C-alpha positions as CSV (number, residue, x, y, z in Angstrom):
1,X,168.8,137.9,123.9
2,X,172.4,137.7,122.5
3,X,172.8,134.1,123.7
4,X,169.5,133.1,121.9
5,X,170.5,134.9,118.7
6,X,173.9,133.2,118.8
7,X,172.3,129.7,119.3
8,X,169.9,130.3,116.4
9,X,172.8,131.3,114.2
10,X,174.7,128.2,115.1
11,X,171.6,126.0,114.4
12,X,171.1,127.7,111.0
13,X,174.8,127.3,110.1
14,X,174.5,123.6,111.0
15,X,171.5,123.1,108.9
16,X,173.1,124.9,105.9
17,X,176.2,122.8,106.2
18,X,174.2,119.6,106.3
19,X,172.2,120.6,103.3
20,X,175.3,121.4,101.3
21,X,176.8,118.0,101.9
22,X,174.1,116.6,99.6
23,X,176.1,118.1,96.6
24,X,179.1,115.9,97.5
25,X,177.2,112.7,98.3
26,X,177.9,109.5,96.5
27,X,175.8,108.8,93.4
28,X,172.7,106.9,94.1
29,X,171.6,103.7,92.3
30,X,169.7,104.1,89.0
31,X,171.5,107.3,88.1
32,X,174.2,107.2,85.3
33,X,176.9,108.4,87.7
34,X,176.4,105.3,89.8
35,X,177.9,103.2,86.9
36,X,180.6,105.5,85.6
37,X,180.7,108.5,83.3
38,X,180.3,109.5,79.7
39,X,183.6,110.2,78.0
40,X,185.0,111.3,74.6
41,X,185.5,108.4,72.2
42,X,189.3,108.0,72.7
43,X,191.1,105.2,74.5
44,X,188.3,102.8,73.8
45,X,188.7,99.2,75.1
46,X,185.7,97.8,73.4
47,X,183.1,98.7,70.7
48,X,179.6,97.4,70.8
49,X,177.0,97.6,68.0
50,X,173.6,97.4,69.6
51,X,171.3,95.5,67.2
52,X,167.7,94.4,67.6
53,X,168.8,90.9,68.7
54,X,171.3,92.2,71.2
55,X,170.2,91.2,74.7
56,X,173.3,91.7,76.8
57,X,176.8,93.1,76.8
58,X,179.7,92.0,78.9
59,X,182.2,94.7,80.1
60,X,184.9,94.9,82.7
61,X,185.0,97.5,85.4
62,X,187.5,100.2,84.4
63,X,186.9,99.7,80.6
64,X,185.8,102.4,78.3
65,X,183.2,101.2,75.7
66,X,181.7,102.8,72.7
67,X,178.1,101.8,72.0
68,X,176.6,102.4,68.6
69,X,173.2,101.9,67.0
70,X,171.9,103.2,63.7
71,X,174.5,106.0,63.4
72,X,174.2,107.1,67.0
73,X,177.2,106.5,69.3
74,X,178.2,107.2,72.9
75,X,181.2,106.2,75.0
76,X,181.1,105.2,78.6
77,X,183.8,104.6,81.2
78,X,182.7,101.9,83.6
79,X,183.7,102.9,87.2
80,X,181.5,101.1,89.7
81,X,182.4,101.0,93.4
82,X,179.6,98.6,94.3
83,X,178.5,95.1,93.8
84,X,175.7,95.8,91.4
85,X,177.1,93.9,88.4
86,X,174.3,94.4,85.9
87,X,171.8,97.1,84.8
88,X,169.8,98.2,81.7
89,X,171.9,100.0,79.0
90,X,169.1,102.6,78.9
91,X,170.2,103.8,82.4
92,X,173.4,105.2,81.0
93,X,172.5,105.9,77.3
94,X,171.9,109.5,76.3
95,X,168.4,110.6,75.5
96,X,167.4,109.4,72.0
97,X,169.8,106.5,71.8
98,X,167.9,103.3,71.0
99,X,169.2,101.0,73.8
100,X,166.4,98.4,73.4
101,X,166.2,95.9,76.2
102,X,170.0,95.4,76.5
103,X,171.4,94.3,79.9
104,X,175.0,95.4,80.8
105,X,177.0,92.9,82.9
106,X,180.0,94.5,84.6
107,X,182.8,92.1,85.7
108,X,185.4,93.2,88.3
109,X,188.8,93.8,86.8
110,X,191.9,91.9,87.9
111,X,193.1,94.7,90.2
112,X,189.9,94.6,92.2
113,X,190.2,90.9,92.8
114,X,193.5,91.4,94.6
């Protein structure tokens, strides 16, 4: 009986450990964290005014960019560790920001090119 209880305890501990690893997993595609992170608007490398005719924005991986539209602003630090080099601005824009149909193209920085 003791051996069976011990085995079940070890199995339960293994399952709990496996489930807790999900909290530390890499960000998945189509979540904002996959493309970088929101930051305070300081140390900005580029400012972009999103207008109705804006269709794309070019940025460099590692840059911090402030996006603005109609009095709304947010700043984003691009930190991508993958080869997805473009996505919709709406994927990282905060709720309520009028991102339109703007595509963001992320170029590798010189340090990544070796």
